MARMI-748088 format. One record per residue: residue in one letter; x, y, z of N, C-alpha, C, O, CB in turn. Coordinates in steps of 0.1 Angstrom, whole numbers, padded with zeros to 4 digits, always signed. Glycine has a CB too. Layout:
BEGIN
AXYZXYZXYZXYZXYZ
...
***
This chain:
BEGIN
M+0627+1779+1492+0639+1783+1485+0650+1779+1492+0660+1775+1486+0640+1797+1481
I+0650+1781+1505+0662+1779+1518+0664+1764+1512+0673+1760+1506+0656+1781+1541
K+0653+1757+1515+0654+1743+1518+0657+1734+1504+0660+1722+1505+0640+1738+1525
K+0655+1742+1491+0661+1738+1480+0676+1738+1481+0683+1729+1482+0656+1745+1468
N+0679+1750+1481+0692+1752+1484+0704+1743+1494+0716+1740+1491+0690+1762+1489
R+0694+1741+1505+0701+1731+1516+0704+1720+1508+0715+1717+1507+0693+1726+1529
K+0692+1713+1501+0693+1699+1495+0702+1700+1482+0706+1689+1479+0678+1693+1490
L+0705+1712+1474+0714+1713+1463+0727+1712+1470+0736+1705+1464+0712+1725+1454
G+0731+1719+1484+0740+1719+1490+0748+1707+1494+0759+1704+1491+0736+1725+1498
G+0738+1701+1502+0740+1687+1508+0742+1675+1496+0750+1666+1498+0726+1682+1517
L+0736+1677+1483+0740+1667+1474+0754+1670+1469+0761+1660+1468+0730+1667+1462
R+0758+1683+1467+0774+1688+1464+0783+1682+1473+0794+1678+1470+0776+1703+1465
K+0775+1683+1486+0787+1676+1498+0788+1662+1496+0799+1656+1497+0783+1678+1517
G+0775+1656+1493+0777+1642+1494+0784+1634+1479+0789+1623+1478+0762+1635+1498
L+0783+1643+1468+0793+1639+1458+0807+1642+1462+0814+1632+1462+0791+1645+1445
R+0811+1653+1464+0827+1656+1470+0829+1646+1478+0839+1640+1475+0830+1669+1477
E+0822+1643+1488+0827+1635+1496+0828+1617+1491+0835+1608+1496+0817+1637+1509
Y+0822+1616+1484+0817+1601+1475+0831+1602+1468+0840+1594+1471+0800+1601+1461
V+0834+1612+1458+0846+1613+1450+0858+1613+1458+0868+1608+1453+0845+1625+1440
H+0859+1617+1468+0871+1618+1477+0872+1605+1483+0883+1601+1485+0869+1628+1488
S+0862+1597+1486+0865+1585+1492+0861+1572+1483+0854+1562+1486+0857+1584+1504
Y+0868+1576+1470+0863+1566+1459+0871+1556+1460+0867+1544+1458+0863+1572+1444
N+0884+1558+1463+0890+1544+1467+0890+1538+1479+0897+1528+1481+0901+1544+1466
Q+0880+1542+1487+0879+1533+1502+0867+1528+1499+0866+1521+1509+0880+1540+1518
S+0856+1528+1492+0843+1525+1491+0844+1509+1483+0853+1505+1476+0833+1538+1484
G+0834+1505+1488+0833+1490+1481+0823+1489+1468+0812+1494+1468+0827+1479+1492
A+0828+1483+1459+0818+1483+1449+0809+1475+1448+0799+1477+1441+0822+1481+1439
S+0811+1466+1458+0800+1455+1459+0795+1455+1472+0803+1454+1481+0804+1441+1455
G+0780+1455+1476+0777+1456+1490+0772+1470+1493+0767+1472+1504+0788+1453+1498
D+0774+1480+1484+0769+1494+1483+0757+1495+1489+0749+1486+1486+0768+1500+1470
T+0753+1504+1498+0738+1508+1500+0732+1516+1491+0740+1523+1486+0735+1514+1512
W+0719+1517+1487+0713+1522+1475+0717+1536+1475+0719+1540+1464+0698+1519+1473
K+0718+1544+1485+0724+1558+1482+0739+1556+1474+0742+1563+1464+0726+1567+1497
A+0747+1549+1479+0761+1549+1471+0761+1544+1459+0769+1548+1450+0771+1542+1476
K+0752+1533+1456+0749+1530+1444+0744+1540+1432+0746+1537+1420+0740+1521+1446
I+0737+1551+1437+0734+1561+1428+0744+1573+1429+0745+1580+1419+0721+1565+1432
L+0752+1574+1439+0764+1581+1437+0775+1575+1427+0782+1582+1420+0770+1583+1450
F+0774+1560+1427+0781+1555+1418+0779+1555+1405+0787+1554+1396+0783+1545+1421
A+0765+1555+1404+0763+1555+1388+0766+1568+1383+0771+1570+1372+0749+1551+1383
L+0762+1578+1391+0768+1594+1386+0781+1594+1382+0784+1597+1370+0769+1606+1398
V+0790+1591+1390+0804+1591+1388+0807+1582+1375+0813+1587+1366+0811+1586+1401
D+0802+1568+1374+0802+1562+1361+0799+1568+1350+0805+1568+1339+0794+1552+1362
T+0786+1576+1351+0780+1583+1339+0792+1595+1335+0793+1599+1323+0763+1589+1344
Y+0798+1600+1343+0805+1611+1339+0820+1605+1331+0825+1610+1321+0808+1620+1354
H+0824+1592+1338+0836+1589+1331+0831+1583+1316+0838+1585+1306+0845+1577+1341
R+0820+1576+1315+0814+1569+1305+0813+1582+1293+0819+1582+1282+0798+1561+1312
M+0806+1593+1298+0805+1606+1288+0820+1608+1283+0824+1608+1271+0800+1621+1297
K+0828+1611+1292+0842+1613+1289+0847+1603+1278+0852+1608+1267+0852+1612+1303
Y+0846+1590+1280+0849+1576+1271+0843+1579+1258+0850+1576+1248+0842+1562+1277
Y+0832+1584+1257+0821+1583+1248+0826+1597+1239+0826+1597+1226+0803+1583+1256
G+0830+1606+1245+0837+1618+1239+0850+1616+1231+0853+1621+1220+0839+1628+1250
R+0858+1609+1237+0868+1604+1233+0869+1593+1221+0878+1593+1212+0872+1599+1243
I+0860+1585+1222+0855+1576+1206+0850+1586+1196+0855+1585+1184+0841+1565+1208
A+0840+1595+1200+0838+1606+1188+0848+1613+1182+0848+1615+1170+0830+1615+1191
T+0858+1617+1191+0869+1624+1183+0880+1614+1180+0892+1619+1181+0876+1636+1192
G+0878+1601+1177+0888+1592+1176+0899+1591+1184+0910+1588+1178+0892+1593+1165
K+0899+1592+1193+0908+1588+1204+0907+1579+1213+0914+1580+1224+0910+1595+1209
E+0899+1571+1210+0896+1559+1218+0887+1547+1208+0880+1550+1199+0886+1564+1231
L+0889+1538+1211+0888+1526+1204+0870+1523+1208+0866+1525+1219+0900+1514+1211
Y+0862+1519+1198+0848+1521+1202+0846+1503+1198+0848+1497+1187+0838+1536+1191
C+0840+1497+1210+0837+1483+1208+0829+1477+1214+0830+1474+1226+0847+1476+1209
P+0817+1474+1207+0801+1471+1214+0804+1455+1221+0812+1446+1219+0786+1469+1198
L+0796+1456+1229+0795+1444+1239+0789+1434+1228+0782+1437+1219+0784+1447+1255
D+0793+1420+1233+0789+1409+1224+0777+1404+1230+0769+1401+1221+0799+1398+1223
I+0774+1403+1243+0765+1395+1248+0757+1402+1259+0764+1412+1263+0771+1384+1253
K+0747+1401+1264+0740+1406+1279+0739+1393+1283+0735+1382+1277+0723+1415+1280
I+0747+1398+1298+0744+1386+1308+0746+1390+1321+0754+1400+1323+0753+1374+1307
K+0740+1383+1331+0740+1387+1344+0754+1389+1350+0761+1379+1351+0732+1377+1352
R+0759+1400+1355+0772+1402+1359+0772+1409+1373+0761+1412+1378+0779+1409+1348
E+0785+1411+1380+0783+1419+1389+0798+1423+1389+0807+1417+1382+0777+1412+1402
L+0800+1434+1397+0811+1441+1404+0816+1439+1418+0810+1442+1428+0808+1454+1403
I+0829+1431+1416+0837+1426+1426+0850+1434+1429+0859+1435+1420+0840+1412+1422
G+0852+1440+1445+0864+1449+1444+0856+1463+1450+0844+1466+1451+0872+1451+1426
N+0869+1470+1453+0868+1484+1457+0865+1495+1450+0862+1491+1438+0880+1488+1461
R+0864+1507+1451+0862+1519+1441+0876+1518+1432+0875+1522+1421+0859+1534+1450
E+0887+1514+1438+0899+1518+1434+0902+1508+1420+0909+1510+1410+0908+1517+1446
A+0894+1495+1424+0898+1483+1414+0887+1473+1413+0889+1461+1417+0912+1476+1418
P+0876+1479+1409+0864+1467+1404+0868+1459+1393+0877+1463+1384+0849+1474+1399
W+0863+1449+1392+0862+1440+1380+0847+1435+1379+0840+1433+1388+0871+1428+1381
C+0845+1432+1368+0832+1427+1364+0833+1414+1361+0841+1411+1353+0826+1434+1354
I+0825+1406+1366+0826+1390+1365+0813+1383+1361+0803+1389+1363+0831+1384+1380
V+0813+1373+1356+0800+1364+1356+0802+1353+1368+0810+1344+1367+0799+1357+1341
S+0793+1355+1381+0796+1350+1389+0791+1337+1391+0798+1328+1397+0794+1358+1397
H+0777+1333+1385+0771+1321+1385+0779+1309+1378+0778+1298+1383+0757+1324+1379
T+0786+1312+1369+0795+1302+1365+0809+1299+1374+0818+1293+1369+0798+1306+1351
L+0810+1302+1385+0820+1302+1394+0818+1297+1408+0809+1303+1415+0825+1314+1394
H+0825+1287+1414+0821+1281+1430+0834+1280+1434+0844+1286+1429+0813+1266+1432
K+0834+1271+1447+0845+1271+1457+0854+1265+1452+0865+1264+1458+0843+1266+1471
D+0853+1258+1441+0866+1250+1436+0872+1254+1420+0879+1248+1413+0862+1232+1437
S+0865+1265+1418+0869+1274+1407+0886+1278+1406+0893+1280+1416+0860+1288+1409
V+0890+1277+1396+0907+1280+1395+0907+1296+1391+0903+1300+1380+0916+1270+1382
I+0911+1303+1399+0911+1315+1396+0928+1321+1398+0936+1320+1407+0900+1321+1404
Y+0929+1330+1384+0944+1334+1384+0941+1349+1386+0930+1354+1383+0955+1330+1369
S+0952+1355+1391+0951+1370+1392+0963+1375+1392+0970+1374+1402+0943+1375+1404
F+0968+1383+1381+0980+1388+1378+0978+1402+1377+0970+1408+1370+0985+1381+1367
G+0990+1409+1387+0991+1423+1387+0982+1428+1397+0972+1435+1394+0989+1428+1374
I+0988+1425+1410+0980+1427+1421+0982+1444+1426+0973+1451+1429+0985+1416+1431
G+0995+1447+1427+0999+1459+1432+0997+1461+1444+1001+1452+1452+0995+1467+1426
T+0990+1473+1450+0985+1472+1465+0974+1471+1469+0970+1475+1480+0987+1482+1471
N+0965+1463+1460+0950+1463+1459+0946+1451+1458+0946+1447+1446+0943+1471+1449
I+0942+1441+1469+0935+1429+1468+0923+1428+1471+0919+1418+1476+0940+1420+1473
S+0913+1438+1468+0901+1439+1475+0891+1431+1462+0881+1425+1464+0896+1457+1479
F+0897+1430+1450+0888+1419+1443+0893+1406+1446+0883+1397+1445+0887+1421+1429
D+0904+1401+1448+0908+1389+1450+0901+1388+1465+0892+1380+1466+0923+1386+1449
I+0904+1396+1477+0892+1389+1488+0881+1391+1486+0874+1383+1492+0892+1392+1501
G+0875+1399+1478+0860+1396+1477+0855+1387+1469+0843+1385+1470+0854+1406+1473
L+0863+1379+1460+0861+1365+1455+0860+1354+1467+0851+1346+1468+0875+1362+1445
I+0869+1356+1475+0872+1347+1483+0860+1346+1493+0854+1335+1496+0884+1349+1489
E+0857+1358+1498+0843+1362+1506+0829+1354+1498+0821+1347+1503+0840+1382+1506
K+0831+1357+1486+0818+1355+1482+0817+1341+1474+0806+1337+1471+0814+1367+1473
L+0827+1333+1471+0827+1322+1465+0834+1309+1475+0832+1297+1474+0836+1325+1452
G+0841+1315+1486+0848+1306+1495+0860+1299+1485+0865+1289+1489+0838+1294+1501
C+0863+1303+1476+0873+1297+1465+0887+1300+1470+0889+1307+1480+0870+1304+1449
R+0898+1295+1461+0908+1299+1465+0916+1308+1453+0913+1305+1441+0914+1288+1472
I+0925+1318+1456+0929+1328+1446+0943+1327+1444+0949+1329+1454+0925+1342+1450
F+0949+1324+1434+0964+1325+1430+0968+1337+1421+0965+1340+1410+0969+1313+1423
A+0975+1341+1430+0979+1359+1428+0993+1358+1425+1001+1351+1431+0976+1370+1444
F+0997+1368+1412+1011+1368+1408+1016+1381+1409+1008+1389+1405+1012+1364+1394
D+1025+1386+1413+1031+1395+1414+1045+1398+1416+1047+1397+1428+1026+1397+1421
P+1058+1401+1407+1073+1399+1414+1076+1410+1412+1089+1410+1410+1083+1389+1409
T+1070+1423+1411+1077+1436+1418+1078+1438+1432+1069+1434+1440+1069+1448+1414
P+1090+1445+1435+1093+1447+1450+1084+1454+1459+1081+1450+1470+1105+1454+1452
R+1080+1463+1452+1070+1471+1462+1057+1463+1464+1051+1465+1474+1066+1485+1457
S+1052+1455+1455+1041+1448+1459+1043+1438+1466+1035+1436+1475+1035+1443+1449
I+1055+1430+1464+1059+1418+1475+1057+1424+1487+1051+1418+1496+1074+1413+1474
E+1065+1435+1489+1068+1441+1502+1052+1445+1510+1050+1444+1523+1079+1457+1499
W+1042+1449+1502+1032+1456+1507+1022+1443+1512+1015+1445+1521+1026+1465+1495
I+1022+1431+1504+1016+1417+1506+1021+1412+1519+1015+1405+1527+1020+1407+1493
K+1034+1415+1521+1041+1406+1531+1033+1415+1545+1032+1408+1555+1061+1406+1530
K+1028+1430+1545+1024+1437+1558+1010+1432+1558+1004+1436+1568+1025+1454+1558
Q+1001+1423+1547+0990+1424+1551+0986+1412+1558+0995+1404+1560+0983+1428+1541
K+0973+1410+1562+0970+1400+1572+0957+1392+1559+0945+1396+1559+0964+1408+1590
V+0963+1383+1552+0955+1378+1539+0949+1364+1545+0956+1357+1552+0965+1376+1523
P+0938+1362+1542+0930+1346+1543+0943+1336+1540+0953+1341+1538+0916+1342+1528
P+0941+1323+1542+0947+1313+1538+0945+1309+1524+0954+1303+1518+0943+1304+1546
K+0932+1313+1518+0930+1307+1507+0937+1319+1493+0937+1317+1481+0914+1303+1506
F+0940+1328+1499+0951+1340+1490+0965+1333+1492+0971+1331+1502+0952+1361+1498
K+0970+1327+1476+0982+1323+1476+0989+1333+1469+0982+1336+1459+0983+1309+1472
C+1000+1339+1470+1006+1350+1462+1021+1344+1456+1029+1338+1463+1008+1365+1475
M+1024+1346+1444+1034+1340+1439+1043+1350+1432+1038+1357+1424+1030+1330+1431
D+1057+1351+1435+1066+1360+1434+1069+1362+1419+1078+1370+1417+1078+1358+1442
Y+1064+1355+1410+1067+1359+1397+1057+1364+1387+1045+1364+1391+1073+1350+1392
G+1059+1367+1375+1049+1371+1368+1048+1364+1352+1055+1355+1348+1051+1386+1368
I+1038+1370+1345+1033+1365+1332+1039+1370+1321+1039+1382+1318+1020+1366+1331
S+1044+1361+1313+1052+1370+1300+1044+1359+1289+1034+1352+1292+1075+1368+1300
D+1051+1361+1276+1050+1353+1265+1062+1345+1262+1065+1340+1251+1048+1362+1253
R+1070+1343+1273+1084+1335+1273+1085+1330+1288+1077+1334+1296+1098+1344+1268
D+1094+1322+1291+1098+1316+1302+1115+1324+1303+1123+1324+1294+1097+1299+1299
G+1117+1329+1314+1127+1333+1319+1129+1348+1325+1120+1350+1333+1133+1331+1310
V+1136+1357+1323+1134+1367+1330+1134+1380+1323+1140+1379+1312+1142+1368+1340
M+1128+1392+1328+1125+1403+1320+1128+1412+1327+1126+1411+1339+1112+1403+1315
M+1132+1425+1322+1133+1440+1328+1121+1445+1329+1115+1447+1319+1141+1449+1321
F+1117+1448+1342+1109+1458+1349+1114+1471+1351+1123+1475+1357+1108+1454+1361
Y+1104+1478+1344+1109+1496+1347+1097+1504+1361+1084+1504+1359+1105+1507+1327
P+1100+1506+1368+1095+1512+1380+1088+1526+1374+1092+1533+1365+1108+1515+1393
P+1074+1530+1383+1069+1543+1376+1078+1553+1380+1086+1554+1390+1055+1547+1379
A+1075+1563+1371+1083+1577+1373+1079+1583+1386+1088+1588+1393+1079+1589+1361
N+1066+1581+1390+1065+1587+1403+1068+1578+1415+1065+1566+1415+1052+1592+1404
P+1073+1582+1424+1078+1569+1434+1064+1567+1442+1062+1555+1447+1093+1573+1446
D+1057+1575+1444+1042+1570+1450+1034+1558+1445+1026+1552+1451+1033+1581+1449
H+1037+1557+1431+1029+1551+1425+1037+1533+1426+1049+1533+1429+1026+1559+1410
V+1031+1525+1425+1035+1508+1427+1036+1501+1412+1044+1491+1410+1020+1500+1436
S+1031+1505+1405+1029+1495+1393+1043+1497+1385+1048+1509+1383+1014+1499+1382
F+1050+1484+1380+1061+1484+1372+1058+1479+1360+1048+1472+1360+1073+1477+1377
S+1064+1481+1346+1058+1475+1336+1073+1474+1330+1083+1480+1334+1046+1483+1328
T+1070+1462+1319+1081+1457+1314+1081+1466+1299+1092+1465+1293+1080+1439+1313
E+1071+1473+1294+1073+1481+1283+1080+1495+1284+1080+1502+1274+1059+1482+1278
A+1086+1500+1295+1092+1512+1296+1083+1521+1291+1086+1530+1283+1105+1513+1290
I+1071+1520+1295+1059+1528+1294+1063+1542+1307+1060+1553+1304+1043+1516+1298
Q+1067+1541+1315+1071+1547+1327+1078+1558+1327+1078+1566+1337+1077+1539+1334
E+1085+1560+1315+1096+1571+1315+1107+1569+1326+1112+1579+1330+1090+1584+1318
S+1109+1559+1329+1117+1553+1340+1132+1548+1331+1132+1540+1321+1108+1537+1349
K+1145+1554+1336+1155+1550+1327+1162+1535+1333+1169+1528+1325+1167+1563+1328
E+1159+1531+1346+1167+1520+1352+1157+1510+1355+1147+1513+1362+1176+1526+1366
G+1157+1497+1351+1149+1486+1357+1159+1475+1364+1171+1476+1367+1141+1479+1344
I+1148+1463+1366+1152+1457+1375+1149+1441+1365+1139+1440+1359+1145+1461+1391
E+1157+1433+1365+1154+1418+1360+1144+1412+1372+1145+1414+1384+1169+1408+1358
L+1135+1404+1364+1123+1395+1374+1119+1386+1368+1117+1389+1356+1110+1402+1380
P+1116+1373+1373+1111+1362+1367+1096+1361+1364+1087+1364+1372+1114+1352+1375
V+1096+1357+1349+1082+1355+1347+1081+1341+1336+1090+1337+1329+1075+1370+1341
Y+1069+1338+1336+1067+1326+1327+1054+1326+1319+1044+1332+1323+1069+1313+1334
R+1055+1318+1310+1042+1317+1299+1032+1311+1309+1035+1304+1319+1045+1304+1283
L+1018+1316+1305+1006+1311+1313+1006+1295+1310+1003+1288+1320+0991+1319+1308
R+1007+1289+1301+1010+1273+1302+1018+1269+1311+1015+1259+1318+1016+1268+1291
T+1031+1276+1311+1040+1269+1320+1037+1270+1337+1039+1260+1345+1054+1275+1316
I+1031+1282+1340+1024+1282+1351+1011+1276+1355+1007+1274+1367+1023+1293+1353
M+1006+1273+1345+0994+1262+1348+1000+1248+1353+0995+1241+1362+0984+1260+1333
E+1013+1245+1346+1019+1233+1347+1024+1231+1359+1023+1221+1365+1028+1231+1338
K+1031+1244+1363+1037+1246+1380+1028+1242+1392+1031+1235+1401+1041+1262+1383
Q+1016+1248+1388+1003+1248+1397+0994+1236+1394+0984+1235+1401+0995+1262+1393
G+0996+1228+1386+0990+1215+1384+0976+1217+1379+0968+1208+1382+0991+1208+1396
H+0973+1227+1372+0960+1230+1366+0959+1229+1350+0967+1234+1342+0956+1244+1371
D+0945+1221+1348+0943+1221+1332+0935+1232+1330+0936+1237+1318+0937+1207+1326
T+0926+1238+1337+0917+1249+1334+0920+1259+1344+0925+1258+1355+0902+1244+1335
I+0915+1272+1339+0914+1283+1346+0901+1289+1342+0897+1293+1331+0926+1292+1344
D+0892+1289+1355+0878+1294+1354+0878+1311+1350+0871+1316+1342+0870+1290+1370
L+0888+1317+1357+0891+1330+1358+0899+1338+1358+0903+1341+1369+0889+1333+1364
L+0905+1344+1348+0920+1350+1345+0918+1365+1346+0910+1371+1339+0928+1347+1329
K+0923+1370+1354+0925+1386+1354+0940+1388+1354+0949+1381+1360+0917+1394+1369
I+0942+1402+1342+0956+1405+1336+0955+1421+1339+0949+1428+1331+0959+1400+1319
D+0961+1424+1347+0964+1440+1349+0983+1441+1351+0989+1443+1362+0955+1445+1365
I+0989+1440+1338+1003+1440+1337+1008+1451+1329+1019+1449+1324+1008+1427+1332
E+1002+1462+1327+1009+1474+1324+1014+1472+1309+1026+1472+1308+1021+1477+1335
G+1007+1471+1300+1009+1468+1288+1016+1459+1280+1020+1461+1269+1012+1474+1285
S+1019+1448+1288+1023+1434+1287+1012+1424+1283+1015+1412+1279+1029+1431+1300
E+1002+1428+1285+0989+1417+1280+0987+1415+1266+0978+1408+1262+0975+1421+1284
Y+0994+1421+1260+0991+1421+1242+1000+1408+1234+0997+1402+1224+0998+1438+1234
G+1011+1407+1242+1019+1395+1239+1016+1384+1247+1017+1373+1242+1033+1397+1240
V+1011+1385+1261+1007+1373+1268+0992+1367+1260+0989+1356+1259+1004+1379+1285
I+0986+1380+1256+0972+1372+1251+0973+1363+1237+0966+1354+1235+0960+1384+1249
Q+0983+1368+1230+0986+1362+1219+0992+1349+1222+0987+1339+1215+0994+1370+1213
D+1002+1347+1230+1009+1336+1232+0998+1324+1242+1001+1312+1239+1024+1342+1241
F+0989+1326+1249+0980+1317+1255+0970+1314+1245+0965+1303+1246+0975+1322+1268
L+0964+1323+1236+0956+1317+1226+0964+1309+1216+0956+1302+1211+0949+1327+1220
N+0976+1308+1212+0982+1303+1207+0984+1289+1212+0984+1279+1205+0992+1310+1205
S+0985+1288+1223+0988+1276+1235+0977+1269+1235+0978+1257+1238+0991+1280+1251
N+0964+1274+1231+0952+1267+1234+0947+1261+1248+0938+1252+1250+0952+1258+1225
V+0954+1270+1259+0951+1268+1269+0934+1272+1274+0927+1282+1270+0961+1273+1275
D+0930+1263+1281+0915+1265+1284+0912+1275+1295+0917+1273+1306+0909+1252+1288
V+0905+1286+1291+0904+1300+1299+0889+1300+1298+0884+1298+1286+0913+1315+1292
R+0881+1303+1308+0866+1305+1305+0862+1318+1304+0855+1323+1296+0858+1299+1316
Q+0869+1326+1318+0865+1341+1316+0878+1345+1316+0888+1339+1320+0855+1350+1328
I+0878+1360+1309+0894+1370+1309+0889+1383+1316+0878+1388+1313+0902+1375+1292
L+0896+1387+1323+0893+1400+1328+0908+1409+1326+0918+1408+1333+0887+1398+1344
V+0906+1419+1314+0920+1425+1313+0918+1439+1309+0910+1443+1301+0930+1418+1304
E+0929+1449+1317+0929+1459+1316+0940+1464+1301+0949+1457+1298+0933+1463+1330
F+0937+1474+1296+0940+1475+1283+0949+1488+1283+0945+1498+1289+0928+1476+1273
H+0959+1488+1280+0971+1500+1281+0974+1510+1269+0985+1515+1267+0986+1493+1283
H+0961+1511+1260+0964+1518+1247+0964+1535+1249+0966+1544+1241+0952+1513+1234
R+0962+1535+1262+0964+1551+1264+0978+1556+1266+0981+1568+1266+0957+1557+1276
F+0987+1545+1267+1003+1549+1269+1010+1553+1256+1013+1543+1249+1012+1537+1274
D+1013+1563+1251+1022+1568+1242+1030+1555+1235+1031+1554+1223+1031+1578+1250
R+1036+1547+1242+1042+1534+1235+1034+1525+1229+1037+1517+1220+1048+1527+1245
L+1022+1527+1233+1011+1516+1227+1000+1523+1219+1001+1535+1218+1003+1508+1239
N+0991+1517+1215+0982+1523+1207+0967+1515+1207+0964+1505+1214+0988+1524+1192
M+0961+1519+1199+0947+1512+1199+0949+1502+1190+0943+1492+1194+0935+1520+1195
K+0954+1501+1180+0957+1491+1170+0959+1476+1177+0954+1466+1175+0970+1497+1161
K+0968+1478+1186+0973+1466+1194+0961+1460+1203+0958+1448+1204+0987+1471+1204
T+0954+1469+1210+0940+1464+1216+0930+1460+1207+0923+1451+1211+0932+1474+1223
R+0928+1464+1195+0918+1460+1185+0927+1447+1182+0920+1437+1186+0914+1472+1172
E+0935+1443+1178+0942+1432+1174+0937+1422+1185+0930+1413+1182+0958+1434+1172
A+0943+1425+1199+0937+1416+1207+0924+1413+1211+0921+1402+1217+0942+1417+1216
I+0915+1423+1207+0901+1419+1209+0896+1409+1199+0890+1398+1200+0892+1432+1208
C+0901+1415+1186+0897+1404+1173+0903+1389+1177+0897+1380+1173+0906+1410+1155
A+0914+1387+1185+0920+1373+1183+0913+1368+1193+0909+1357+1190+0936+1371+1186
L+0908+1374+1205+0901+1368+1214+0887+1363+1210+0882+1352+1212+0901+1377+1226
R+0882+1370+1205+0866+1370+1198+0869+1357+1188+0860+1348+1187+0860+1388+1188
S+0880+1354+1179+0884+1345+1170+0884+1329+1176+0884+1319+1170+0898+1350+1164
K+0884+1331+1193+0888+1319+1199+0874+1318+1206+0874+1311+1216+0904+1320+1209
G+0864+1325+1203+0851+1321+1210+0847+1331+1220+0835+1331+1224+0853+1307+1218
F+0856+1340+1226+0853+1349+1235+0844+1358+1233+0840+1359+1222+0863+1355+1237
K+0837+1366+1241+0827+1377+1239+0826+1386+1253+0826+1383+1265+0812+1370+1236
I+0825+1399+1247+0828+1406+1256+0812+1411+1263+0802+1416+1257+0837+1416+1250
F+0814+1409+1276+0800+1410+1284+0801+1426+1292+0790+1431+1296+0799+1395+1297
Y+0813+1433+1293+0814+1444+1299+0827+1452+1293+0838+1447+1289+0813+1439+1314
I+0824+1467+1294+0835+1475+1294+0834+1485+1303+0823+1491+1303+0838+1479+1283
S+0844+1489+1311+0843+1498+1322+0841+1509+1318+0844+1512+1307+0852+1499+1329
P+0834+1519+1327+0831+1534+1321+0846+1542+1316+0844+1551+1308+0823+1544+1334
N+0855+1540+1319+0864+1547+1311+0872+1540+1299+0880+1546+1292+0874+1552+1321
G+0867+1527+1297+0870+1522+1286+0882+1514+1285+0886+1510+1274+0870+1532+1278
E+0888+1512+1297+0901+1504+1300+0901+1491+1303+0909+1483+1298+0909+1509+1310
E+0890+1487+1311+0886+1471+1316+0878+1462+1308+0866+1464+1309+0880+1471+1327
Y+0883+1454+1302+0873+1447+1293+0871+1432+1303+0880+1427+1311+0881+1444+1275
S+0857+1428+1300+0854+1414+1304+0850+1402+1298+0838+1400+1299+0847+1416+1310
F+0856+1394+1294+0854+1386+1283+0847+1371+1290+0849+1369+1302+0870+1384+1276
T+0840+1364+1284+0836+1351+1287+0831+1341+1275+0825+1346+1266+0827+1351+1297
R+0834+1328+1276+0833+1319+1267+0826+1306+1270+0825+1297+1262+0846+1318+1262
***
């Protein structure tokens, strides 16, 4: 009985420590023990996700294909990719980096490729300047939109947070104007005809961006996107329409994160 209680106590302690270290652990390269604990945490989030679906508070969208995939990045920001189609010469764009480049660095370490990262927000730019990044990590101080020019970005209401948004979802009263370009324009600036992997985490602006680059018929092979219909100013209809538009262009869902916010597509 004492041994059993010790084991349960050890398990509870391990789970607590794991949850507290969630943002520090690596999503890839874990030990088998860490993977088991990560699976338990995933199950918890996925059960909450299914509960929201059952009550009509979340979008239900089944996977389109089953394919070999893997998570890259740390616990705070893992993204799921199909890695066997990528290589050292792949063109990879990462929009919205905030203060976490574990995904980008993980791709560089795994593939030996270059990463083209984009984030115009001041807190992110200042953070990047203080990091020791590899030569293959190239960061641009402009963002993506469905038009070329400048847009108003609103800071997060919580000063400890870093993510600005063009959708005024942060309940912030004052914003700043920052440079943005369409995806086609950015590809022309960088001299690219094809994007092998496109990651978009842009706090609610993804809907206009997706529609714009689909209408432009740019050549993108994989898309990773965080949808923000959880915010009051946005809704599930926008996400549903974006997914339908992507599917109509041949993109298939191969992964949805346990909380139902990050989607991975390939074609």
